[in-house]
MARSE-372048 format. One record per residue (C-alpha): x, y, z. Coordinates in steps of 0.2 Angstrom, whole numbers, padded with zeros to 4 digits, always signed. Last residue first. Layout:
XYZ...
This chain:
+0483+0347+0350+0490+0328+0342+0472+0319+0343+0464+0332+0334+0477+0331+0319+0466+0317+0314+0457+0322+0296+0474+0331+0293+0487+0317+0299+0476+0304+0287+0477+0317+0272+0497+0318+0277+0498+0299+0277+0492+0301+0260+0474+0290+0253+0475+0278+0240+0469+0280+0223+0452+0281+0217+0440+0266+0210+0439+0257+0224+0442+0238+0222+0458+0243+0209+0463+0257+0218+0466+0248+0232+0474+0234+0222+0487+0242+0215+0501+0237+0228+0515+0254+0231+0529+0244+0234+0543+0247+0249+0536+0230+0258+0539+0220+0239+0559+0226+0241+0562+0222+0258+0560+0233+0272+0576+0232+0285+0570+0245+0299+0553+0244+0298+0552+0227+0294+0564+0221+0306+0557+0235+0321+0540+0223+0317+0546+0206+0317+0556+0210+0334+0541+0218+0342+0529+0204+0334+0539+0192+0342+0542+0200+0361+0521+0203+0363+0515+0222+0361+0513+0232+0375+0528+0235+0385+0542+0227+0371+0537+0244+0361+0548+0254+0372+0559+0242+0374+0562+0239+0356+0561+0255+0352+0577+0263+0361+0585+0245+0358+0581+0249+0338+0590+0268+0341+0578+0282+0342+0579+0296+0329+0569+0312+0338+0560+0323+0326+0556+0340+0333+0537+0348+0328+0535+0367+0323+0516+0372+0324+0503+0374+0310+0496+0358+0318+0493+0349+0298+0509+0355+0295+0519+0348+0309+0509+0332+0306+0517+0330+0289+0534+0335+0295+0532+0320+0307+0529+0309+0294+0540+0314+0283+0553+0311+0298+0544+0293+0299+0549+0289+0281+0535+0287+0268+0531+0276+0254+0521+0280+0242+0503+0278+0238+0496+0270+0253+0498+0250+0254+0484+0235+0253+0489+0219+0247+0473+0210+0239+0471+0189+0242+0456+0184+0233+0445+0169+0233+0431+0179+0233+0430+0195+0227+0418+0193+0217+0405+0191+0232+0401+0209+0233+0398+0214+0252+0408+0208+0260+0422+0214+0250+0417+0230+0244+0415+0233+0265+0435+0225+0267+0441+0240+0255+0433+0252+0260+0439+0248+0278+0456+0246+0271+0454+0262+0264+0451+0270+0282+0464+0263+0291+0476+0272+0282+0491+0265+0271+0509+0266+0275+0520+0264+0261+0535+0263+0269+0551+0275+0272+0568+0272+0280+0574+0291+0283+0570+0290+0301+0575+0272+0307+0569+0274+0325+0555+0286+0331+0552+0300+0345+0542+0313+0338+0541+0330+0349+0528+0346+0351+0533+0342+0371+0517+0339+0376+0501+0338+0362+0518+0329+0353+0523+0318+0365+0505+0310+0367+0501+0307+0349+0516+0300+0345+0509+0283+0347+0497+0291+0336+0507+0288+0322+0501+0268+0321+0487+0276+0313+0496+0277+0295+0495+0256+0295+0508+0247+0291+0506+0234+0278+0488+0227+0272+0485+0210+0269+0467+0207+0264+0461+0189+0265+0446+0184+0255+0434+0170+0257+0418+0163+0248+0426+0144+0244+0423+0136+0261+0435+0132+0276+0449+0130+0268+0454+0146+0265+0449+0153+0282+0460+0140+0292+0475+0144+0280+0474+0164+0284+0471+0160+0302+0487+0149+0303+0496+0162+0293+0491+0176+0303+0496+0166+0318+0513+0164+0309+0515+0182+0309+0529+0188+0324+0536+0173+0321+0545+0176+0301+0545+0161+0291+0532+0169+0275+0542+0185+0277+0535+0196+0263+0518+0189+0261+0513+0183+0279+0522+0203+0282+0508+0210+0271+0494+0207+0285+0479+0200+0289+0462+0206+0293+0451+0190+0286+0434+0192+0276+0424+0179+0279+0406+0173+0269+0396+0161+0272+0392+0162+0289+0377+0149+0294+0381+0151+0313+0390+0133+0315+0403+0136+0299+0407+0151+0309+0407+0142+0325+0420+0130+0316+0429+0143+0309+0434+0150+0328+0437+0133+0333+0450+0130+0316+0459+0146+0322+0462+0143+0339+0470+0161+0348+0483+0160+0359+0495+0165+0343+0481+0181+0340+0492+0194+0352+0492+0207+0338+0474+0206+0336+0464+0194+0325+0451+0206+0315+0439+0192+0307+0424+0200+0294+0410+0190+0293+0395+0187+0281+0379+0180+0281+0376+0181+0298+0357+0173+0305+0365+0167+0318+0384+0175+0323+0384+0181+0340+0373+0166+0346+0387+0156+0339+0403+0165+0346+0402+0158+0365+0409+0142+0359+0423+0153+0351+0429+0160+0367+0446+0167+0361+0438+0175+0349+0430+0185+0364+0410+0191+0364+0402+0209+0366+0390+0213+0354+0386+0228+0348+0368+0230+0337+0371+0243+0323+0352+0253+0318+0360+0269+0323+0380+0273+0323+0386+0265+0338+0391+0276+0353+0407+0273+0361+0408+0265+0376+0408+0247+0367+0412+0234+0383+0424+0224+0380+0429+0211+0367+0420+0218+0352+0408+0216+0339+0396+0226+0329+0381+0216+0321+0378+0226+0304+0362+0227+0294+0369+0235+0280+0362+0250+0269+0378+0257+0260+0382+0271+0276+0378+0257+0288+0392+0247+0278+0405+0260+0278+0402+0266+0295+0403+0248+0302+0420+0249+0291+0427+0263+0298+0424+0257+0318+0431+0241+0313+0448+0250+0305+0455+0260+0317+0446+0248+0332+0429+0248+0340+0424+0233+0330+0436+0223+0331+0423+0210+0325+0412+0214+0311+0395+0203+0308+0388+0207+0292+0368+0206+0291
């Protein structure tokens, strides 16, 4: 059995589907009751990583765990969670981390993920760490203004990063959860090419078949919006990566193609597949 935490999120939903399609027995875990219908045969369990002592019943009988840590994960206890994982008899752990752990080793915004990486690596030999760059699905933040005003507003209009489709992250995670040859490895996951916010808006416009206006925000304007739903250190770290990316953050990684045997999906492909959210 494979346990998937964060099962109702952008990566988790796709991962549950990929695993069940491959014939795996899956337990989908989320902090809140799931309103979405799970694929046939998938057991949904409600659990919170902030209460690791309550994880053991969820993990009993599991062979592998997909561990997703939310943006507010600095409030979690990595060692307590990994102790529960070991107590549950789980052999394989795949951690969803972030590219910034490697590219910004001193960044406060990624400190909790560094702690989780260390805890997972110390827990046993059968671990895999996934470090994706920015998610294509972050563009969902523009959905309401595209629907109501046909407008996208974002900072750093022409600075490109190789954002990745969460479905590609899910497929890589599924491979790592099912195949022990990925144990002890850290993978960097990116899309096929850097794409700027303005170019993302054009891709949404093309998929929509309707004109979309782009408005460039200042860093201060973007920060004021983002702190309403993200911790301040995460906001500041994110804006630094978006506005002042390093060469390593703009580099296209070969890892998706190495693992899946195909190149990563483009942002334009993501936009076409998800355009209903913007109509």
